[in-house]
C-alpha positions, 0 to 999 in steps of 0.5 A, spaced: 176 166 640 169 167 639 164 167 645 156 166 644 152 169 649 145 166 651 140 169 656 133 168 657 131 175 658 136 180 658 139 182 665 147 185 663 147 180 658 146 185 652 152 189 655 156 183 655 155 181 647 157 189 646 163 188 650 164 182 645 162 185 640 167 191 641 173 186 642 171 182 635 170 176 639 162 176 639 160 169 636 152 171 637 148 173 641 142 169 643 136 172 648 129 172 650 128 179 649 129 182 642 135 186 641 135 187 633 131 193 630 129 188 624 125 184 631 121 191 633 118 191 626 115 184 628 110 187 634 106 193 632 109 199 637 103 198 642 105 192 643 111 193 643 111 198 649 106 193 653 110 187 653 117 189 650 119 195 653 127 194 651 130 198 646 134 195 641 141 193 642 147 196 636 150 189 635 151 185 628 144 183 625 146 177 623 149 175 630 142 176 634 136 171 635 130 172 639 126 166 642 119 170 642 116 165 645 120 166 651 116 174 653 110 171 651 109 165 655 112 170 662 107 175 660 101 169 659 103 168 667 103 175 669 095 174 672 096 167 675 097 166 682 105 166 685 105 159 685 104 158 677 108 164 675 114 161 679 112 155 675 112 158 668 118 162 669 122 156 670 119 153 664 121 158 660 128 158 662 128 151 661 126 151 654 130 157 651 135 152 655 134 146 650 132 151 644 139 154 645 142 147 645 138 144 639 143 150 635 149 149 637 153 146 631 160 145 630 163 152 629 158 156 632 164 159 637 169 157 641 165 158 648 159 160 650 156 164 656 149 162 659 145 165 664 144 160 670 137 156 670 138 156 663 145 154 661 145 146 663 143 143 657 146 148 653 153 147 656 152 139 655 151 140 647 157 145 648 162 140 651 160 135 646 161 140 640 169 141 644 166 148 646 168 152 653 163 154 658 162 160 662 156 161 667 154 167 668 152 168 675 148 174 677 145 172 684 149 169 689 150 162 690 143 159 692 145 156 698 147 164 700 140 166 699 138 160 703 142 162 708 140 170 708 133 170 706 130 163 703 126 163 698 119 165 695 118 160 690 114 153 691 119 148 695 118 142 689 120 147 685 126 150 689 129 143 689 129 143 682 131 150 681 137 148 685 139 142 682 139 144 675 144 151 679 149 145 682 149 142 675 150 148 672 157 150 675 159 143 675 159 144 667 162 150 667 169 151 665 168 158 669 163 162 673 163 170 672 159 173 678 158 181 679 162 183 686 166 180 691 160 179 695 158 174 690 164 171 689 165 169 696 158 166 696 161 161 691 168 160 694 164 159 701 159 153 697 166 149 694 167 152 687 174 153 686 178 160 686 181 159 680 174 158 676 171 164 679 171 170 677 168 177 678 167 183 673 163 188 677 156 191 673 156 198 671 151 204 670 149 209 664 153 215 666 150 219 661 142 218 662 144 218 669 148 225 670 147 230 675 143 236 675 148 242 673 145 245 680 143 243 686 140 245 692 136 242 698 128 243 696 122 242 701 121 242 707 125 235 709 129 230 706 127 225 700 129 218 701 128 214 695 128 206 694 128 203 688 128 195 687 121 190 687 118 191 694 120 184 697 124 182 704 130 180 700 130 188 698 129 189 706 124 194 704 121 191 711 126 193 715 126 200 711 119 202 713 120 199 720 126 204 720 122 210 717 117 210 721 122 212 726 125 218 722 118 219 720 116 221 727 122 225 729 122 229 723 115 230 720 117 233 714 122 228 711 119 223 705 120 217 702 119 215 695 119 207 693 120 204 686 119 198 683 114 192 681 110 189 687 113 184 691 112 179 698 112 186 701 108 190 697 102 189 703 106 194 708 105 199 703 097 199 705 092 202 704 093 205 708 100 208 706 104 209 711 105 216 713 110 221 708 111 214 704 109 215 696 109 208 692 111 210 685 111 203 682 115 201 676 118 206 672 122 208 666 130 208 666 129 216 665 124 217 671 129 214 674 134 218 673 129 224 675 128 222 681 134 220 683 136 227 681 131 230 686 132 226 691 137 226 698 139 219 699 139 213 696 136 207 700 137 199 700 138 195 705 137 189 702 138 182 706 142 179 700 144 183 693 149 180 688 150 187 686 145 192 687 145 197 680 141 203 682 147 204 687 152 206 681 145 209 678 145 213 684 152 215 685 152 218 678 147 222 679 150 225 685 147 222 690 149 218 696 147 212 698 145 207 704 146 200 703 147 194 707 153 190 709 149 184 703 149 190 697 155 187 692 155 195 690 157 197 697 164 196 695 163 203 691 161 206 698 167 209 702 165 210 709 162 217 710 165 220 703 159 218 698 155 214 703 155 209 708 154 201 710 149 199 715 148 192 718 143 188 713 137 187 717 138 192 722 132 197 722 135 201 728 142 202 725 138 204 719 133 209 722 139 212 726 143 213 720 137 216 716 136 220 722 142 224 721 141 224 713 135 228 714 138 232 720 144 233 715 141 235 708 147 240 707 152 235 708 149 230 703 151 236 697 157 236 700 158 229 698 156 230 692 164 230 688 165 224 691 159 220 689 161 223 681 168 220 682 165 213 686 160 212 679 166 214 674 170 207 676 162 203 674 161 206 667 159 201 663 165 202 658 170 199 663 165 193 664 166 192 656 173 193 657 174 188 663 170 182 661 172 181 653 180 181 657 178 177 663 175 172 657 181 172 653 185 170 658 181 165 661 180 161 654 187 162 652 190 159 658 192 164 661 192 166 669 187 171 671 188 179 669 
């Protein structure tokens, strides 16, 4: 059974394509982000660095297609007001879906894996051609999202998004999620358990490998938050907790890494005491920041996985996360990190203060962090996904 992977951006879709290629199961990889080396020749280097930012993927060139107007449409919307930007992103996903659907032909593949919000037309066409349909659900079910943190897009757009998602779930033979937290959200929404399957994501252990020797540096603990500056990620909760920590331990510092979001006004000006706002950085710089810090903090209100958690563990860094982070599955309480209730600034502050006053303990957790990270390597994902899809598409039981 050969499988086609489609995605209007990238996320972890290229890892799925690599997994299927290694297993001899890849029919094609169609994406909104260029993946082939030949695509890089289409744009001058400065434009590539500004608008694309992604490295090519080592896949067979003849099986890779790029829809160049998808990133173009998204970049054109960057200077627009947030409401217009939300509509532009939705439009890009829907147009990509129609673009992929029109290109499906008899014999293209035996199955298609398509990303939510960009799968409805692809699945309709695939069904007519007798192809199996697999929904790549990177997020929790939309009902869970609404319950835990609401939505940022306009209400009329939100209704359209959820309608598309519901149709995609109905058309999907199977739904792939990235954590048990996400799987439970689909079961709670009434999707039959035999149709929902968890394949946890991974990290680039080589890129995030820890420094050979590490000792506490500076006068206080360094906490790192990496992700969009949003309420969904719990940045408002973190800043409230850190204010108390910094008052008790003035040497403590918090690095905020990632793009702006709806909580950005809380970052100043003026910038809160002890906080450094770095904005978006490369993966290489993120790895360096994690290696030199003491603890990752990710207090999300609802996070399907949280890629930065295995990345931090791979750097030898303990992780302090909320119980609404899917990657909390990797945390062994008190061995490589801690889990606190989502939205509880008091519980978060108490744990952060203990970390700030026990940096040597954080260093002793390093071997357990690396052990947990070893179970979240991308190589394991690339073995699990083809095994699961092979069994499902052959009609067998879930491995």
